[in-house]
C-alpha positions in Angstrom: 77.1 52.0 36.9 76.4 52.9 40.5 75.2 50.4 43.1 71.8 49.2 42.1 70.7 48.1 45.6 67.2 49.5 46.5 66.2 50.2 42.9 62.9 48.3 43.2 60.5 50.7 41.5 60.3 53.1 38.6 60.4 56.2 40.8 63.6 54.9 42.5 65.3 54.5 39.1 64.2 58.0 38.1 65.7 59.4 41.3 68.9 57.5 40.6 69.1 58.9 37.0 68.3 62.4 38.1 71.2 62.2 40.5 73.8 60.2 38.6 73.0 61.5 35.0 71.6 64.8 36.1 72.6 66.9 33.0 72.5 64.1 30.4 69.6 64.1 27.9 66.7 61.9 29.0 63.9 62.7 26.6 63.7 64.7 23.4 60.8 65.8 21.3 60.5 67.5 17.9 57.9 70.2 17.9 57.3 72.7 15.1 60.5 71.4 13.5 62.7 72.0 16.5 64.2 69.4 18.8 63.6 70.2 22.5 65.5 68.3 25.2 65.0 67.5 28.9 67.8 66.3 31.1 67.2 63.6 33.7 67.0 66.2 36.5 64.5 68.3 34.5 62.6 65.1 33.7 62.3 64.2 37.4 61.1 67.8 38.2 58.4 67.6 35.5 57.2 64.2 36.6 57.1 65.2 40.3 55.1 68.3 39.5 52.5 66.2 37.6 52.3 63.6 40.3 51.6 66.2 43.0 49.0 67.8 40.8 47.3 64.4 40.2 47.2 63.8 44.0 45.6 67.2 44.3 43.0 66.1 41.7 42.1 63.1 43.9 44.2 60.3 42.5 44.3 57.5 45.1 46.6 54.5 45.5 45.5 51.6 43.3 43.7 53.8 40.8 44.0 53.1 37.1 45.0 56.0 35.0 44.6 55.6 31.2 47.2 57.3 29.0 46.2 58.0 25.3 48.1 59.7 22.6 51.1 59.7 20.3 54.7 59.2 21.6 55.5 62.3 23.6 57.8 62.8 26.6 54.8 64.3 28.6 52.8 61.1 28.2 55.8 58.9 29.2 56.1 61.2 32.2 52.4 60.6 32.9 52.9 56.9 33.3 55.8 57.5 35.7 53.8 60.2 37.6 51.0 57.7 38.0 53.4 55.3 39.7 54.6 58.1 42.0 50.9 58.5 43.1 50.7 54.7 43.8 48.4 54.4 40.8 48.7 52.1 37.8 49.2 53.5 34.3 47.2 51.9 31.4 48.4 53.1 28.0 45.8 52.7 25.2 46.2 52.6 21.4 45.7 56.1 20.1 44.2 55.0 16.9 41.6 52.8 18.6 38.0 53.6 17.9 35.8 55.0 20.7 34.1 51.7 21.3 37.4 49.9 21.6 38.6 52.4 24.2 35.3 52.0 26.0 36.0 48.3 26.6 39.4 48.9 28.0 38.4 51.9 30.1 35.4 50.0 31.5 37.3 46.8 32.1 40.1 48.5 34.2 37.7 51.0 35.7 39.9 54.0 35.0 38.9 57.1 37.0 41.3 59.3 35.3 42.4 59.7 31.6 45.5 61.6 30.4 44.9 62.4 26.7 47.1 64.0 24.1 44.7 66.1 22.2 41.2 66.9 21.2 40.7 63.7 19.2 41.4 61.6 22.2 39.3 63.8 24.5 36.3 63.5 22.1 36.5 59.7 22.1 36.6 59.5 25.8 33.7 62.0 26.2 31.7 60.0 23.6 31.8 56.8 25.7 31.9 58.4 29.2 28.1 57.9 29.8 28.9 54.1 29.8 31.8 54.5 32.3 30.4 55.0 35.8 33.8 55.1 37.4 35.3 57.7 35.0 35.8 61.1 36.6 38.3 63.4 34.9 40.4 64.0 31.8 43.8 65.7 31.9 44.6 67.0 28.3 47.9 68.0 26.9 47.2 70.0 23.8 44.5 72.7 24.4 43.8 73.4 20.8 40.1 73.0 20.0 39.1 72.6 23.6 38.5 76.2 24.8 34.7 76.0 24.6 34.3 72.5 26.1 32.7 72.1 29.5 35.8 72.1 31.8 34.0 70.6 34.9 35.9 67.4 34.2 38.6 68.7 32.0 42.0 69.9 33.2 45.0 71.1 31.2 48.2 69.2 31.8 50.3 72.3 32.4 47.8 73.7 34.9 47.8 70.4 36.8 51.6 70.7 37.0 51.4 74.3 38.1 49.0 73.3 40.9 51.4 70.6 41.9 54.3 73.0 42.1 52.3 75.5 44.1 51.2 72.9 46.6 54.5 71.0 46.8 55.1 71.7 50.5 51.6 70.5 51.3 51.5 67.4 49.1 55.1 66.2 48.9 55.0 64.2 52.2 52.0 62.2 50.8 53.8 61.6 47.5 56.9 60.4 49.3 54.9 58.1 51.5 53.3 56.5 48.5 56.7 56.1 46.7 58.2 54.5 49.8 55.5 51.8 49.8 56.5 50.7 46.3 58.5 47.5 46.0 59.3 44.7 43.5 55.8 43.2 43.9 53.9 46.5 43.3 52.1 46.8 40.0 54.2 48.8 37.5 51.8 48.9 34.5 48.9 47.2 32.9 49.1 46.6 29.2 46.3 45.1 27.1 46.9 42.3 24.6 46.1 43.0 21.0 43.1 40.7 21.1 44.0 38.5 18.1 41.4 35.8 19.0 39.0 37.7 21.3 38.6 40.6 23.7 41.9 42.2 24.8 43.2 41.0 28.2 44.7 43.3 30.8 48.3 42.0 31.5 49.4 43.0 35.0 53.2 43.6 35.1 55.0 44.2 38.4 58.1 46.3 39.1 60.0 43.0 39.3 58.9 42.0 35.8 59.8 45.3 34.3 63.1 46.1 36.1 64.6 42.5 36.0 63.8 42.2 32.3 65.2 45.7 31.5 68.3 44.9 33.5 69.1 41.5 31.9 68.2 42.6 28.3 70.3 45.8 28.6 73.3 43.7 29.8 72.7 41.1 27.0 73.2 43.7 24.3 75.6 46.0 26.1 73.2 49.0 26.1 74.8 52.2 27.2 73.8 55.4 28.9 75.0 57.2 25.7 72.6 55.3 23.4 69.7 56.9 21.6 66.4 55.4 20.6 63.5 56.7 18.5 60.1 56.1 20.3 57.5 55.9 17.5 55.7 52.6 18.1 52.3 52.6 20.0 52.7 53.4 23.6 50.2 50.7 24.5 52.5 48.1 23.1 54.7 46.3 25.6 57.9 46.7 23.5 57.6 50.4 23.5 57.1 50.5 27.3 60.2 48.4 27.9 62.4 50.3 25.5 61.2 53.8 26.2 60.5 53.5 29.9 62.1 50.3 31.4 65.4 50.1 29.6 65.6 53.9 29.4 65.4 54.1 33.1 67.7 51.3 33.8 70.5 52.4 31.5 69.8 56.2 31.4 69.8 56.4 27.6 67.8 59.1 25.7 64.3 58.5 24.3 63.6 60.6 21.2 60.0 61.3 20.1 59.3 62.3 16.5 57.0 65.2 15.6 54.4 63.1 13.8 54.0 59.9 11.8 54.5 61.9 8.6 57.9 63.3 9.7 59.1 60.0 11.3 61.6 59.1 8.6 63.1 62.6 8.6 63.3 62.6 12.4 64.9 59.2 12.3 67.7 60.5 10.0 68.2 63.5 12.3 68.5 61.5 15.5 70.4 58.5 14.0 69.5 56.1 16.8 72.1 53.6 18.0 69.4 51.2 19.4 66.5 50.6 17.1 63.4 48.4 17.1 60.8 47.9 14.4 58.2 45.2 13.6 58.6 43.3 10.3 56.0 45.5 8.6 58.2 48.6 9.0 61.2 46.9 7.5 59.1 45.5 4.7 57.8 49.0 3.9 61.3 50.5 4.0 62.5 47.8 1.6 59.5 48.6 -0.7 60.4 52.2 -0.7 64.1 51.4 -1.6 63.0 49.2 -4.5 60.6 51.9 -5.7 63.4 54.5 -5.7 65.7 52.0 -7.6 63.0 51.6 -10.3 62.9 55.4 -10.7 66.7 55.7 -10.9 68.7 55.7 -14.1 70.0 52.6 -15.7 73.6 53.1 -14.4 72.5 53.5 -10.8 70.2 50.5 -11.0 73.0 48.3 -12.3 75.4 49.6 -9.7 72.9 49.0 -6.9 72.2 45.4 -8.0 75.8 44.6 -8.6 77.0 45.6 -5.1 73.9 44.3 -3.4 74.5 40.8 -4.9 78.0 41.0 -3.4 76.7 42.3 -0.1 74.4 39.3 0.2 77.3 36.9 -0.2 79.7 38.5 2.3 77.9 41.2 4.3 76.5 39.0 7.1 79.8 37.2 7.5 81.7 40.5 7.9 79.1 41.6 10.4 79.5 38.5 12.5 83.3 38.7 12.3 83.8 35.6 10.2 86.7 35.2 7.8 86.2 37.0 4.5 88.9 37.3 1.7 90.8 40.5 1.2 89.4 41.1 -2.3 85.8 40.5 -1.1 86.4 42.9 1.7 87.8 45.5 -0.6 84.8 45.1 -3.0 82.4 45.4 -0.1 84.2 48.6 1.1 83.7 50.1 -2.3 80.1 49.1 -2.2 79.7 50.7 1.2 81.2 53.9 -0.2 79.0 53.9 -3.3 75.8 52.2 -2.2 75.4 50.8 1.3 76.6 53.9 3.2 74.3 56.4 1.4 71.4 53.9 1.6 71.9 53.5 5.4 72.0 57.2 5.8 68.8 57.7 3.8 67.1 55.1 6.0 68.5 56.7 9.2 70.4 53.5 10.2 74.0 54.8 10.0 74.6 54.7 13.7 72.5 51.6 14.6 74.6 49.4 16.8 71.8 47.1 18.0 68.7 46.6 16.0 65.8 44.2 16.6 62.7 43.0 14.9 59.9 41.0 16.5 56.1 40.8 16.8 55.8 38.5 13.9 58.2 36.4 11.8 60.2 38.4 9.3 60.8 37.1 5.8 64.3 35.7 5.6 65.0 37.6 2.4 64.0 40.9 4.0 66.1 40.1 7.1 69.2 39.2 5.1 68.9 42.3 3.0 69.4 44.6 6.0 72.2 42.5 7.5 74.0 42.5 4.2 74.1 46.3 4.5 76.1 46.0 7.7 73.1 46.7 10.0 73.3 44.6 13.1 69.6 43.6 12.8 68.7 40.6 15.1 65.5 38.8 16.0 63.9 38.4 19.4 60.9 36.5 20.5 58.6 37.8 23.2 55.2 38.4 24.5 53.4 41.0 26.6 53.0 38.2 29.2 56.8 37.8 29.3 57.5 41.6 29.6 58.8 41.1 26.0 62.0 39.0 26.2 61.9 35.2 25.9 64.7 34.6 23.4 67.1 36.8 21.5 70.0 36.4 19.1 73.5 37.0 20.5 75.9 38.9 18.4 77.7 36.5 16.1 74.9 33.9 16.2 72.3 35.7 14.0 70.3 33.7 11.5 67.1 34.4 9.6 65.5 31.0 10.5 65.7 31.2 14.4 64.7 33.7 17.1 67.8 33.1 19.1 68.6 31.5 22.5 66.8 31.9 25.8 67.4 35.3 27.4 69.2 35.5 30.7 66.9 34.1 33.5 64.5 32.5 31.0 63.8 28.7 30.9 62.3 27.0 27.9 60.5 23.7 27.3 58.6 22.2 24.4 55.4 20.4 25.0 54.5 17.1 23.3 52.3 18.9 20.8 55.2 21.2 19.9 53.9 24.3 21.8 56.6 26.5 23.4 56.5 27.1 27.2 58.7 29.5 29.2 59.2 30.9 32.7 61.3 33.8 33.8 61.4 36.8 36.2 59.4 38.7 33.5 56.4 36.4 33.7 53.3 38.5 34.2 51.4 38.6 37.5 47.9 37.9 36.1 45.2 38.8 33.6 43.2 41.5 35.4 39.7 40.2 36.4 40.3 37.0 34.5 41.5 34.2 36.7 40.3 31.5 34.3 42.6 32.8 31.5 45.4 33.3 33.9 45.2 29.7 35.0 44.9 28.5 31.4 48.1 30.4 30.4 50.3 30.2 33.5 50.5 27.0 35.6 51.3 26.7 39.3 55.0 26.3 38.6 55.1 29.6 36.6 55.3 28.0 33.1 53.5 30.1 30.5 52.0 28.7 27.3 53.0 30.9 24.3 50.5 29.6 21.9 53.3 29.1 19.3 54.6 25.9 17.9 58.4 25.4 17.6 61.4 23.4 18.6 64.9 24.0 20.1 67.9 23.0 18.0 70.0 20.4 19.8 73.3 21.6 18.6 72.9 25.4 18.9 70.2 25.9 21.5 68.4 28.3 19.2 64.6 28.3 19.2 62.8 28.0 15.9 59.2 29.1 15.7 57.0 27.3 13.1 53.8 29.3 13.4 51.0 30.0 15.9 50.1 26.7 17.4 46.5 27.2 16.5 47.3 28.0 12.9 49.6 25.0 12.3 47.6 22.2 10.9 47.7 19.6 8.2 46.5 19.5 4.6 44.0 16.8 3.6 46.9 14.6 2.6 48.4 14.8 6.2 51.3 17.1 5.2 52.2 20.0 7.5 50.4 23.3 7.0 52.2 26.4 8.3 50.7 29.5 6.6 53.1 32.1 8.1 56.1 30.5 6.4 54.5 31.1 2.9 53.1 34.5 3.8 56.5 35.9 4.8 58.0 34.7 1.5 55.2 36.4 -0.4 55.6 39.7 1.5 59.3 39.9 0.4 58.0 41.3 -2.9 57.5 45.0 -2.8 54.2 44.7 -4.6 52.7 42.6 -1.9 51.7 44.3 1.4 49.8 41.5 3.2 48.7 38.0 2.5 46.6 35.3 4.2 47.1 31.6 3.2 44.5 28.9 3.7 44.8 25.2 3.5 44.1 23.5 6.8 42.2 20.2 6.1 42.1 21.1 2.4 43.5 19.4 -0.6 45.5 22.4 -1.6 46.5 25.9 -0.3 45.0 29.2 -1.5 45.7 32.8 -0.6 44.3 36.3 -0.2 46.7 39.0 -1.3 46.8 42.8 -0.7 48.9 44.8 -3.1 51.1 47.6 -1.8 49.5 50.7 -3.1 52.7 52.7 -3.0 54.7 50.2 -5.0 52.1 49.2 -7.5 50.8 52.8 -7.8 54.4 53.9 -8.6 54.6 51.2 -11.3 51.3 52.3 -12.8 52.5 55.9 -12.9 55.7 55.0 -14.6 53.8 53.0 -17.2 51.0 55.7 -17.8 48.4 53.3 -16.4 45.4 55.3 -15.0 43.3 54.0 -12.2 40.6 55.5 -10.0 40.8 53.4 -6.9 42.7 50.7 -5.0 40.0 48.2 -6.2 40.5 49.1 -9.9 44.3 48.9 -9.6 44.2 45.6 -7.7 42.2 43.9 -10.6 44.3 45.3 -13.5 45.3 42.5 -15.7 49.0 43.4 -15.6 48.9 43.6 -11.8 47.3 40.2 -11.6 50.0 38.8 -13.9 52.8 40.3 -11.8 51.3 38.9 -8.6 50.9 35.5 -10.3 54.6 35.5 -11.1 55.5 36.3 -7.5 53.3 33.4 -6.2 54.9 31.0 -8.7 58.4 32.1 -7.6 57.4 31.5 -4.0 56.0 28.1 -4.9 59.4 27.1 -6.3 61.1 28.2 -3.1 58.6 26.5 -0.8 59.0 23.3 -2.8 62.6 23.1 -1.6 61.5 22.5 2.0 60.6 18.9 2.3 58.6 19.5 5.5 56.5 22.3 4.1 56.5 21.7 0.3 52.7 21.0 0.4 52.1 24.6 1.4 52.4 25.9 -2.2 49.6 28.2 -3.3 47.5 26.8 -6.1 44.9 29.6 -6.4 44.7 33.1 -5.1 42.7 36.3 -5.2 43.9 39.9 -5.0 41.4 41.5 -2.5 39.4 44.6 -3.4 40.4 46.4 -0.1 43.3 46.5 2.2 42.9 44.5 5.4 42.4 47.1 8.2 42.4 47.2 12.0 39.4 49.5 11.9 37.5 46.7 10.2 38.6 44.1 12.7 40.7 42.2 10.2 44.1 43.2 11.8 45.0 43.9 15.4 46.3 47.3 16.4 49.8 45.9 16.1 48.9 44.8 12.5 48.7 41.0 13.1 46.2 39.1 10.9 43.0 38.0 12.7 42.6 34.8 10.7 39.3 33.6 12.2 37.6 36.9 11.6 38.9 37.0 8.0 37.7 33.4 7.4 34.2 34.3 8.6 34.0 37.7 6.9 35.3 36.5 3.5 33.8 33.0 3.5 32.2 33.5 0.1 35.6 34.3 -1.5 37.3 31.3 0.2 34.5 29.1 -1.1 35.1 30.4 -4.6 38.8 29.7 -4.3 38.0 26.0 -3.7 34.9 25.4 -5.9 36.7 26.0 -9.2 35.1 29.4 -9.9 36.9 31.8 -12.2 35.5 34.9 -10.4 33.4 35.9 -7.4 31.2 38.9 -6.6 31.2 40.1 -3.1 30.1 42.9 -0.8 32.2 43.9 2.2 31.4 46.2 5.1 34.1 48.9 5.7 34.7 51.5 8.3 35.6 55.0 7.2 38.1 57.3 8.9 35.4 59.2 10.7 33.9 56.0 12.1 30.9 55.7 9.7 30.1 52.3 8.2 29.7 51.6 4.6 30.1 48.8 2.0 32.0 48.2 -1.2 31.1 45.7 -3.9 33.4 44.1 -6.3 33.9 41.2 -8.8 37.2 39.5 -8.1 39.1 37.4 -10.7 40.4 34.2 -9.3 43.9 33.3 -10.4 45.6 29.9 -10.7 49.4 29.5 -10.1 51.8 26.9 -11.3 53.2 24.6 -8.5 56.6 23.0 -8.5 57.0 19.5 -9.9 58.9 18.6 -6.7 55.6 18.4 -4.8 54.1 16.2 -7.4 57.1 13.9 -7.3 57.1 13.7 -3.5 53.3 13.0 -3.5 53.9 10.2 -6.0 56.5 8.6 -3.8 
C-alpha cells in the first residue's frame, strides 16, 4: 500500500483510491436484476459532482445532512459528498417511523435531507412543520414524486448535473473546504439505538474512523481485492465502518443488494470474502437450513446429521490449524463434498475468508455450527462510542464463550462491580448536545463505561461478557441472574425466534417466548395443521408441548454451569404477538428493550409468578401503515421441569 501520510480525512482517502486503484471496482449495485459497477475513479467523479451541487444548493460548513434509505452506492456517496462540503452526514434508519425521524432530525437540526424514495420523502414532509431548521430534500428515486411541490424537492441526478455544470465556479470553494479537514474534524454523527431512552447522537471524528479502520483492517489482513455485501442499516456504526471506513482504507469493493427480498440471491452471486452479520441473521439462516432438512428425504436427512456430527467434532480444529487425524480429515473432506460445500454455496459463504458477528451475544451452539462448516466466523465486541472495535478474536484463538482480545490500540479494565471500561483512538468525541451523558460515559482520562459486565481471563487475555451490567442481578436466593445466557440457548432452537427471561430478585426464573413463524408454520404445513394467525399457531397444544421440551433441554444445559444454574426457567408463556421495533419492544437493531417489555406486559409477568394457569391480555400494536390497534388473547402458562442439579446445590 502506498504511503499513508496526509490521509487524515475521508475525501483524502477517496482521492488516494481514485488515483491508486483507479479502475478497480469500488461500489456495485444490483438494479432490475443486473449488477452495475463503479470504479474508484468513477466513484470520485460521482461524489464530487454531488458535493458541488450541494454547495450550489446552499450547504454550509458544519451543516448536518440526514441520509435516509436502503443500502445504495448513491447514499454512501451522499455521506462522502457531505464531508467534501465540510458538512456532517447523519444516516437514519430507513424503517423508522416518521415521529422517530422527527426526533433525530430535530435534535441535530438537519437543514438538508437526502432520501432514497417516495416513502422516505413522505415521512420527512409529514414531520417538516415541526422542524424549523429543515430546508430541502434531495431525492434519489423520482417515482411517485412528479406531482409533488418541488419548491423544496430536488432530484439527486439534477443536483449532480448542476454541480458538473458549475464545476469551474464552485470547485475552488469545495477544495478550500476539503483542505480544512483534519483528524479532529467530525466525520459522521450516528445515533444510538436507544435501548433505555432517547437515542443519543454520537460524534465521531476522522481520527476515530480512520485509525479504527486502519488497525482493524491490519488485524484481519483485509485486502483491496476483498468483497463485502452492504445490507445492514446504514445508520448502524458497523455498516459505516465496513462500507465506508474500511472500504476507503483498503480499497475493497462494497456490493449493495437489490432489495431485502433478493438479499440471499445477491449474497450467493457476490460470494463475499469479508462478511458481517448480527446473531439474528445467523439464527434465521440456521432455522432455514433446519426447515429444508425437515422437508428433505430420509436419506438426505441421515447423511446431513451424520456428517454434521463429525463436523462439530473436528471442523473447528481444522479451521484453527490444530492437529486432526488422517481418517478424520478424510471423513471431513467427504462431508465437505457431500454436505458442507453445497450448504456453504447455498448460504453464499463459499468465499468467506473473514466473518464476524456482534451486536449481541450469539448462542454457542449456533456459533459452533457455522465454524464446523469451515466458515471462519469470529466474534467481536464493540459499540458506536468505540467506532465499533473494542475486542476481536484473532485467527486460531476463536471460542464461542469469549469476544476475543483487545483490538490494536485499545486498553481494557474491569471496575470493581464487574463493568467493562475501555479507551482507544476510536473513542467518540461527545454525545451531541448532551454534556451530562458524555461525562457519565467518558471520564477525563478517556475511559468509557460500556454498560456491560464481564471479566478478562488471566491466562488468555480474552474478554468474557456476562450480560448487560444493568440486566445482571441476583435471584431472591442470592444466586447470579444473567438472562442473556439463557436466552441465547433458547434461541438455538429453530422454533424460537426471540425470548425474554425474568428472575431478578425473584424466587425463580420465567420467560416470554416468540415462536419463529417460518419454522413452526412449516411444521404445521407438513402435519396438515391449519391456523388462521400467528396468535392461533402460538397457542396450539402441540406447539406449546414442543416449546416446553426446548425449555427443559435448556434447563438441563444451564444446570451444568455452577455459576448460573439458578437461571433455569420454571414457567413460561408463548406470546400472542412477535416483539416488534414499531411497538417499541425492540430497538431498530433488534435488541430487546427489557424495561419497556416489563412495563407493557406487567399483567403477564404477574401471572407467571402468581400461580395462574392462564392470563387474558390486551396489547396495543402498530400496523405497517402507522395506524394503532389492539389485539386480545388468552395465553396458557406452561410449567417446565428443572434439573435436579439445582435442587441438590440448593440443598447443599
